[in-house]
N, C-alpha and C positions, 0 to 999 in steps of 0.2 A: 559296924564297919567304920564309923567315925571315930570310935574310941581307939581302934587299931591305928588309924591315921595319926591321931594325936599322940599315941604312944611312940610311934616312929619319929614324929617331929620332935617330941620331948627328948627321946634318946639321942637323936642327932644333935640337938642343941646342947644337951649336957656333955656329950662326947667332945663336941667342938670347943666348948668353954673350958672343959677340963684339960684338953690338949693345949689350948692357947695359953693357959696360965701355968702350965707345967714348966719347971725350971730345967730346960734342956735346949740344945742348939736348934737352930732353924732346920737344919738338915734332918735331924732326928725327928723333929716335930712333923715335917712334911712326910717322912717315911711312915710315921705312926698314923697320920691322917689318911694316907693312901691305903695302908693296910686295913684300917677301920672302915674306910669307904668300900673296899672290896668285900669285906665281911658283910656289911649292910646290904650291898648289892646282891650277894648270894642269898642272904636271908629273904630279901624282898622277892627275888625270883622264885624261891621255894614257896613262899606264901602265895604268890600270884598263881603258881602252878596248882597249889592246893585249892585256891579259889575257883580256878577254871574246872578242876575235877569235880568240885562240889556243885558248880553250876551245871555241868554235864549230867551229874546224877539227878539233880532236880528236874532237868529237862526230860530225861528218860522217865522219871516218875510221873511227870505231868502228862507225857504222851501216853503212858500206860493207863492213867486215869481216864483220859479222854477216850481211848480205845474201848475201855471197859464200859464207860457211860454210853458210847455209841452202840456197842453190842446190846446193852440192856434196852436202849431206846428202840433199836431195830427189832429186837426180840419182841418187845411189846407191840410195835407196829404190826409185825407179822401175825402175832396172835390176835390182834384186833381185827385185822383184815380177814382172818380165817373164820371169824364169827359171822361176818357179813354174808 
């Protein structure tokens, strides 16, 4: 997760420096920055959505594991009590 954050920070820094040092007018530079910021925003939103989806999948898996474990424990408890 940290490497993704550093990748994004590095990409933003590189894009900003490349844009600032490009030989073009301020109006074009601002337009280019705005366009790139929008692209990054959309990419970040997509990755965030993927992260939430992955987290939901992990949650479901964990819940299933807990339910299976509870069934096994309850099954053992019932069989233990039936011997008494």
